[in-house]
Steps between C-alpha positions, in 0.01 A plus 500: 500500500497651849164331563642162394790533750255576785293191419819285489610626842154433645497147354839416651400641840176299497692182416744559788205561736328176395820299547557657840146459636539144642810603695332818625191317621709216645694751705188679619578804289877477564774339297500123559802345678656164420386231750854473641500871586151528647499608865428197717441501875552172689442415866719244677426367849732325746578470871820479702771683689665827408791328325253336260303822453807709416648243264166460320454876462853527361428226244174675405687828451748328268217354293328838472825658384526243223128530418404866538141435390438263794425606855490238775331575829613288793244381753685346791468449872476242776424135436240480778216672310621446143279202418180654636567815300564290188173311541314831530670632184424185305135513604477862387710444184747765617804275545845608374633389162788305659424324827721315746332182631609282793507128423265435793225694318523320167243228570247748633549739208461223245174399663383859451534478126874551445495878448848506344629447148619144441879532505521219244352742243775760561806302389544735205516807726686352799814290468424200722797287395682553831207380712425148618141494379438162662571663836290803404203275421527312831410816688336720237348272240188301434448299182640728224464820702794675674414793725834680462875458523669428835746778576704342779499183701580355839625146542506294820812314602747414774745779581796359691810603690786340305730497804238327717427223250870437442570487876237232560565299186169585337522489121268737314316370196204585280385139540407505869185312598309536828689197629829676425394790720443272802823309432705821492316635803604196701857540377523856636346398833743210536788745477352776720169492688488881508499529120214432259494439127230758431230731622152552353312815592118497510458581130736226392327230699195577284714485185633163613147364545383629162809370321487155659129472420555580133777245487276237659183546293539809279233700686475827688358516855154581365374412155324752276165371633620565859521130580809374685791425269630211707404181682551431868801276432663763281476780756600261779817425303585872487430573867699188595794634300487833686496306827806303384689819412451624855574171677821435302630852562500576129334826606530664843225451759206730433539676833854602403393649170175667604652850522607487135218309331371809315835641380759395247860390537647851495320567831553159657803490737519122483564520126743789538684316780515182291284284725329355195614470142195513270221753474225432244419827328385666182760640264390861543609498867853374439675839454394621845594168662838486325578857605425423866694170505868487592557191286456384143153384398395278211179329390368160406167378371207440734451127575302292253371155591585201284217430255332831589173556314582871486842643600306764691774764535358845551600727212269795457490808281546824692228648276357506147486792258170505315321706235145606585252361247300825492804720438464723191878473451574131532772504234685788666466330840654181359787697345577658836499160673744375238732793581453454875595132494751477213682831452856482638498853636163444666623171648797676658275774640243260648761252629342244737232733643236246392694189599733287293395562139321212333632627169831315451643797310438736792621246754828442312564875474446555872711200599783626277465846656521342849154635583372151576724292728598164352344313794163662427522401135601147606199455729261613229659264246490210746134565586405515133608137459219394732217749463180383666144557387367846579323562829128552454290769665356285783846382610634857505223621728656673807272312740609168351865600547440609860322173585782296347761690704302430815506124447872503425536655845282228654731232361825693553428566869373141544159623609348255252626181346520500118184286492307733732617805304399339170146426616448843654656681203279320249193575706579871546623554144180347360293731717706803401471414130122528523522850643743636238341329197 
C-alpha cells in the first residue's frame, strides 16, 4: 500500500513537470511572464530646446509609471548634427525604436528604402482619428506609404496690427489676392507717405516667390530632376511683382529695412512703432511677437491668386514621429506614440513644445487651457484652407535659398530690372542645380 502511494506521488509530479516544461524552456529556465509584463526597453530620439526636453522626459516618466515593465531611454540633443547621426545609425542598424524626423528629410529617407514602419499599418495601435491624414501625406507620404505622424505644424499667414489697419481703412480678409495687397498698399501711402502696409524680411521674400510660383504653375523652384520649375515669363511675372511692391510703397524701400531683414517683428522697431501694419510670419512665432507688441494683433490668410493652380500656402509639420522598421519592439513603440499624441495628461505635459498639435484633440485641449493663443490657432486654421504642395529636396537646398535671396535684393535695390534679374537667376540657378544634383 505504501509502495502504491509513492508511485502515485511520482506520477503526479512527473505530470506537473511535463506540463511545466514549455513554460520553463520559454523563460530560459525561469517562470514565463505574460507578454504584457515582459521587460521592454525602448529608445526614443528627438532634438530641441530645454523646454521640449524636460516636457518629453516628464511624459516618458508618466508612461513608465503606468507601464512598469517598459523603460524608455531618451536620446536628445541639438538639431545641427541630428540628421547625420541618424543616417549613421540607420546604416549600422542601430537606430532607436522611436525616431523624430524633420519633414525636410522625408524625401531623402524614402529614397533610401523607407526604413520606418508604414504608419498606415498601425491604425489599430495608434488612434489617428484626430489627424488630417491628407496633410500628413503631403509631407510624409508616397503612394500608400506614410512615414509617420506629424506632431505639430507651422502655418504661414499675415499677422496684422488691428489698430493700424483700422486707422488706414484697410479691411482684413481671408480672400486677399496679390492685387489686393498692392491696392491696400497704395491706400496706406495715400494717407501717409511714412507708413507702409507691410514688411517682408529676407526669408519671407523667398516664401513669396515660392508661393506665387505654385499658384502660377503648381511647381517648386526646382523639379525632382533638378530642372527649373518655371519659364522665363513666369519668373519675370514674380520679379515684376516684387518691383511693384517697392515702387508703390506697399513695402518700405530696401535700404530702410536692411538692418532688420534677418529678424522677426518682435525685434523690428518699425513694427513695434507701428510704421507698418502687416508682417508675414509663421504661426509658431506669433506668441513672441504678440508679447513684444503694444497693440492687438490678429491674422488673415496668405494671399491666393484667382484661379491658382495650387494655393501654395506654406504649412509644414514641425516633425514626424516614426517607428523604426528594425525595432524588435514595434508594437510597444506604437503604443507609446499613441500615448504621447493622444493621452490627455501627456498632452497637457507636452503643451506646444513641438508646435501647434496636428492632432485636433490635443489642439482643442491646449486652446481651452489657454496654452495656445487664439490668434495662433486662427493662423493655422486659415493656412490649412490653402495648403500648397510640399517642397521637394532640391528646392529646400540652402544654396538655392541663398541664391534666391540674392536676386530679390538685386530687384529690391533696383540694381537689376525684373527682366535682367530673371535671365541671370535662371542662368545661375541652372548652373547651381548641376552642382547639387
